[in-house]
Legacy VTK file of the C-alpha trace (Angstrom):
# vtk DataFile Version 3.0
C-alpha trace
ASCII
DATASET POLYDATA
POINTS 359 float
0.000 0.000 0.000
2.771 2.410 0.960
4.543 1.557 -2.275
1.435 2.443 -4.304
1.093 5.753 -2.464
4.766 6.563 -3.090
4.380 5.833 -6.811
1.287 8.035 -7.030
3.121 10.814 -5.173
6.085 10.649 -7.538
3.757 10.728 -10.548
2.004 13.784 -9.119
5.310 15.584 -8.549
6.508 14.735 -12.064
3.267 15.988 -13.597
3.508 19.223 -11.620
7.076 19.850 -12.754
6.177 19.136 -16.376
3.182 21.458 -16.167
5.388 24.177 -14.720
7.874 23.838 -17.558
5.127 24.001 -20.175
3.794 27.154 -18.561
7.277 28.643 -18.511
7.991 27.793 -22.141
4.699 29.189 -23.433
4.971 32.536 -25.173
2.984 35.090 -23.219
3.912 38.346 -24.857
0.435 39.794 -24.386
0.420 39.197 -20.607
0.847 42.111 -18.149
4.488 43.149 -17.710
4.547 42.165 -14.020
3.439 38.645 -14.964
6.081 38.481 -17.690
8.831 39.402 -15.224
7.659 36.674 -12.846
7.564 34.131 -15.660
11.030 35.191 -16.756
12.347 34.229 -13.315
10.389 30.966 -13.476
11.848 30.217 -16.922
15.429 30.700 -15.785
14.868 28.600 -12.669
13.295 25.817 -14.731
16.289 25.551 -17.033
19.037 26.465 -14.587
21.848 23.944 -14.762
20.745 22.485 -18.095
23.381 22.467 -20.818
22.532 24.137 -24.136
23.140 20.837 -25.917
20.215 19.315 -23.999
17.726 21.395 -25.984
16.990 21.997 -29.643
14.757 24.363 -31.574
11.475 22.850 -32.682
12.224 24.176 -36.159
14.761 26.845 -37.088
12.219 28.353 -39.487
9.496 28.608 -36.852
9.525 32.322 -36.118
6.932 35.081 -35.875
6.771 38.866 -36.030
5.878 41.083 -33.081
5.686 44.822 -32.414
6.208 46.614 -29.117
6.053 50.313 -28.225
9.522 51.776 -27.780
8.866 52.282 -24.047
8.184 48.537 -23.634
4.397 48.762 -23.465
1.702 47.226 -25.643
3.494 44.178 -27.102
1.426 42.441 -29.778
1.742 39.578 -32.211
1.330 40.347 -35.899
0.038 36.850 -36.552
2.402 35.932 -39.336
5.345 33.550 -39.646
8.536 35.339 -40.593
11.732 37.117 -39.581
13.905 40.156 -40.336
11.144 42.821 -40.462
11.737 46.039 -42.435
9.461 49.085 -42.157
8.085 50.986 -45.119
8.982 54.686 -45.130
5.469 55.690 -44.030
5.439 53.177 -41.152
2.272 51.490 -42.410
3.709 48.164 -43.608
6.455 45.676 -42.882
8.323 43.572 -45.419
9.895 40.415 -44.017
11.406 37.045 -44.784
8.445 34.668 -44.853
9.306 31.408 -43.101
7.392 28.243 -42.264
8.237 24.796 -40.849
9.229 22.304 -43.523
10.143 24.963 -46.097
13.944 25.319 -46.275
14.243 28.709 -47.992
12.492 31.920 -46.991
10.238 33.926 -49.251
9.224 37.587 -49.128
6.077 38.687 -47.322
4.316 41.945 -46.469
1.994 42.710 -43.567
0.267 45.857 -42.333
1.692 47.269 -39.112
-1.588 46.434 -37.351
-1.233 42.759 -38.330
-3.856 42.746 -41.081
-3.471 41.666 -44.711
-0.430 39.459 -44.308
0.621 37.882 -47.591
3.467 35.846 -49.022
4.452 37.610 -52.236
7.461 35.604 -53.409
8.295 31.936 -52.644
12.072 32.541 -52.537
14.010 35.623 -51.454
16.189 37.164 -48.755
16.732 40.569 -47.159
13.809 42.721 -48.330
14.427 46.480 -48.366
11.885 49.178 -49.181
12.757 51.962 -51.594
12.954 55.411 -49.944
9.561 56.307 -51.437
8.034 53.014 -50.274
6.607 51.923 -53.623
9.141 49.174 -54.378
10.737 46.308 -52.475
14.201 45.094 -53.427
15.407 41.671 -52.308
18.114 39.143 -53.076
17.435 35.928 -54.981
20.094 33.590 -56.365
22.778 36.266 -56.250
20.665 38.887 -58.037
18.829 41.970 -56.802
15.145 41.738 -57.705
12.761 44.712 -57.728
9.081 44.150 -56.920
6.104 46.419 -56.436
4.393 46.365 -53.037
1.557 44.185 -54.377
4.025 41.534 -55.551
2.556 41.216 -59.062
5.372 42.974 -60.936
9.082 42.160 -60.609
12.333 42.179 -62.534
15.987 41.434 -61.936
18.309 44.423 -61.825
21.795 42.915 -61.547
24.261 41.255 -59.196
23.766 41.770 -55.459
27.505 41.487 -54.804
28.605 41.090 -51.185
26.414 43.945 -49.944
23.841 46.075 -51.729
21.623 49.003 -50.839
19.305 51.607 -52.276
20.790 54.931 -53.350
19.473 57.650 -50.981
17.088 59.013 -53.635
15.851 55.540 -54.692
17.058 55.963 -58.276
19.539 53.067 -58.218
20.882 50.021 -56.413
24.504 50.160 -55.255
26.291 46.794 -55.022
29.677 46.151 -53.460
32.102 43.333 -54.219
35.708 42.835 -53.124
36.958 44.514 -56.304
34.318 47.065 -57.292
31.176 49.065 -56.615
28.460 49.084 -59.273
25.412 51.269 -59.735
22.307 49.804 -61.386
19.748 52.381 -62.518
16.202 51.459 -61.509
14.489 53.188 -64.435
16.723 52.046 -67.300
18.413 48.940 -65.878
21.820 50.309 -66.903
24.663 48.925 -64.757
27.984 50.747 -64.520
31.087 50.459 -62.359
31.609 53.521 -60.172
34.672 52.329 -58.242
37.253 49.574 -58.515
40.196 48.452 -56.415
42.749 45.641 -56.346
41.734 44.303 -52.960
39.816 45.264 -49.841
41.105 44.424 -46.343
37.920 42.946 -44.948
34.309 41.956 -45.524
31.661 44.637 -46.071
29.228 45.138 -43.205
27.093 48.129 -44.169
26.831 51.357 -46.141
26.845 54.754 -44.466
23.521 56.650 -44.585
24.782 58.921 -47.389
26.119 55.836 -49.275
29.584 57.411 -49.564
31.419 55.007 -47.252
31.347 51.310 -46.408
32.156 49.785 -43.036
34.507 46.799 -43.337
35.303 44.117 -40.776
38.462 42.004 -40.858
39.450 39.284 -38.410
42.370 40.235 -36.182
42.405 37.614 -33.410
40.631 34.703 -31.763
39.512 34.858 -28.158
37.995 32.078 -26.158
36.059 31.850 -22.935
32.644 33.023 -21.720
31.487 36.356 -23.080
34.121 36.602 -25.812
33.655 36.816 -29.564
36.006 36.500 -32.483
37.969 39.732 -32.594
37.802 41.989 -35.647
39.048 45.398 -36.649
36.708 47.992 -38.113
37.732 50.045 -41.130
36.008 52.589 -43.358
36.301 52.308 -47.150
35.790 55.321 -49.406
34.703 53.716 -52.721
35.421 56.826 -54.811
39.107 56.828 -53.826
39.551 53.180 -52.845
41.236 54.219 -49.594
40.566 52.608 -46.218
41.242 53.694 -42.663
41.030 51.595 -39.502
38.921 53.246 -36.804
38.594 50.530 -34.129
40.190 47.320 -32.866
38.626 44.675 -30.635
35.317 44.525 -32.495
33.182 41.455 -31.791
29.927 41.763 -33.781
27.901 44.400 -35.611
24.265 44.668 -36.591
23.109 45.172 -40.164
22.725 48.939 -39.531
25.437 50.120 -37.114
25.689 53.711 -38.432
23.966 56.544 -36.587
21.392 58.354 -38.779
23.762 61.304 -39.299
26.639 58.971 -40.229
28.933 60.372 -37.539
29.022 57.362 -35.200
29.120 53.587 -35.426
27.818 51.232 -32.727
29.048 47.671 -32.294
29.689 44.927 -29.746
33.261 44.718 -28.489
35.108 41.401 -28.317
34.325 41.255 -24.582
30.588 41.663 -25.225
30.008 45.351 -24.422
28.041 47.931 -26.416
30.590 50.333 -27.900
30.230 53.554 -29.887
33.023 55.166 -31.919
33.031 58.246 -34.104
33.304 57.394 -37.794
36.674 59.173 -37.880
37.964 56.846 -35.137
37.837 59.334 -32.264
35.935 59.203 -28.954
35.424 55.501 -28.325
32.870 54.855 -25.538
32.044 51.501 -23.917
28.905 50.634 -21.998
27.344 47.538 -20.424
26.876 44.082 -21.912
24.777 43.759 -25.083
25.015 42.936 -28.773
23.805 43.998 -32.225
22.899 47.614 -31.374
20.567 49.463 -33.782
20.070 53.245 -33.733
16.690 54.917 -33.348
15.678 57.215 -36.253
16.559 60.350 -34.255
19.919 58.945 -33.122
19.087 59.394 -29.441
18.642 55.713 -28.498
19.876 52.229 -29.326
17.940 48.968 -29.343
20.059 45.875 -28.715
20.029 42.270 -27.492
21.039 40.870 -24.112
21.360 37.150 -23.476
19.554 35.772 -20.415
18.193 32.233 -20.649
17.210 33.475 -24.104
17.892 36.702 -26.017
15.799 39.739 -25.050
15.501 43.259 -26.450
16.689 46.316 -24.519
16.969 50.034 -25.265
19.257 52.708 -23.874
20.118 56.329 -24.562
23.100 57.013 -26.803
25.117 58.148 -23.758
24.546 54.788 -22.032
21.882 55.964 -19.591
18.278 54.757 -19.374
19.038 51.080 -20.030
15.615 49.407 -20.125
14.500 45.880 -20.874
11.553 45.725 -23.275
10.725 42.032 -23.814
10.040 39.232 -21.331
9.028 36.397 -23.628
9.878 32.691 -23.375
11.655 32.739 -26.715
14.620 34.196 -28.561
13.723 37.784 -29.485
16.001 39.381 -32.079
16.339 41.619 -35.179
14.812 44.766 -33.625
13.738 47.352 -36.220
12.627 50.869 -35.286
9.560 52.352 -36.961
10.325 55.524 -38.974
8.843 57.748 -36.252
10.698 55.878 -33.486
7.570 54.995 -31.503
7.540 51.228 -32.194
10.013 48.381 -32.551
9.266 45.353 -34.704
11.204 42.190 -33.947
11.420 38.466 -34.575
10.336 35.852 -32.046
11.875 32.420 -32.548
10.138 29.635 -30.691
12.435 28.290 -28.030
13.731 24.822 -27.348
12.395 21.428 -26.450
14.250 18.673 -24.565
16.202 16.311 -26.773
15.167 12.666 -26.490
LINES 1 360
359 0 1 2 3 4 5 6 7 8 9 10 11 12 13 14 15 16 17 18 19 20 21 22 23 24 25 26 27 28 29 30 31 32 33 34 35 36 37 38 39 40 41 42 43 44 45 46 47 48 49 50 51 52 53 54 55 56 57 58 59 60 61 62 63 64 65 66 67 68 69 70 71 72 73 74 75 76 77 78 79 80 81 82 83 84 85 86 87 88 89 90 91 92 93 94 95 96 97 98 99 100 101 102 103 104 105 106 107 108 109 110 111 112 113 114 115 116 117 118 119 120 121 122 123 124 125 126 127 128 129 130 131 132 133 134 135 136 137 138 139 140 141 142 143 144 145 146 147 148 149 150 151 152 153 154 155 156 157 158 159 160 161 162 163 164 165 166 167 168 169 170 171 172 173 174 175 176 177 178 179 180 181 182 183 184 185 186 187 188 189 190 191 192 193 194 195 196 197 198 199 200 201 202 203 204 205 206 207 208 209 210 211 212 213 214 215 216 217 218 219 220 221 222 223 224 225 226 227 228 229 230 231 232 233 234 235 236 237 238 239 240 241 242 243 244 245 246 247 248 249 250 251 252 253 254 255 256 257 258 259 260 261 262 263 264 265 266 267 268 269 270 271 272 273 274 275 276 277 278 279 280 281 282 283 284 285 286 287 288 289 290 291 292 293 294 295 296 297 298 299 300 301 302 303 304 305 306 307 308 309 310 311 312 313 314 315 316 317 318 319 320 321 322 323 324 325 326 327 328 329 330 331 332 333 334 335 336 337 338 339 340 341 342 343 344 345 346 347 348 349 350 351 352 353 354 355 356 357 358
């Protein structure tokens, strides 16, 4: 009899633990913030001591889009599967990489900022980017830049995407960078011409400056090991018109896709020891702040959104001088790829469903 009672008790305890883990893993972005903070503590306690290799993502393509106000209030799910959101210039729509379980390659989708009228426009494509006027979406497919109208019913290839490509500031052309040249492809005529060439470039292109006159390059300089350390790179600025480069920072760990401040005077990155760092684009006045990675500037240049790793990755903001560090998300998932709305009042981001125990 005692043995039967003991077995029943153990079963009850096991069921309670399992139920607690399920509750912790569930995504509850729409819950009150106080509840989210409590669940965040529960989540970390539930998985404390577990090695990362004990868990695996349900599906690496299983991700969704969310929006949150820039002060951390009013988080909401857009109700569409995807990642890497990009705002239209008027802030009314988001283009994104459409993803779904069982489909290996992403496509291109568009959704209204209120979550309505989500549609998959193209079955294969990467890195959508709106034209400055917001009427056209450019994306990469099989090494080519493709132009598409916002409805997705008209498209054409414009030329090679190179290593990095971007819209010209006025939307009249696509600029593409390779390790030996920069080309300009005219949107209206399709004409492609080389505007700069060089024998070699000391690094891989990261991003174009806002005025499209300079390119940030990263080149590996060292390897570091141990907790909180990244591969170590140096940061240089390339002037395509002259082909000259200048190193402005050492000890760079990672950079986001848009590290330049809106005025082009500063660059934000993660140092090799995992700290948010800001340096002037001429290499002067290097400032380091607390832990974080992949910082992205707000449209007015007064704040940065970035990621901090807890039991998962969460989104934070801080002022450009390092003050006002505030955590925005408390979900049970990996939150990443923050993107500011054009008016700076909202942040769209990707939620990747978290892990399950390996069997």
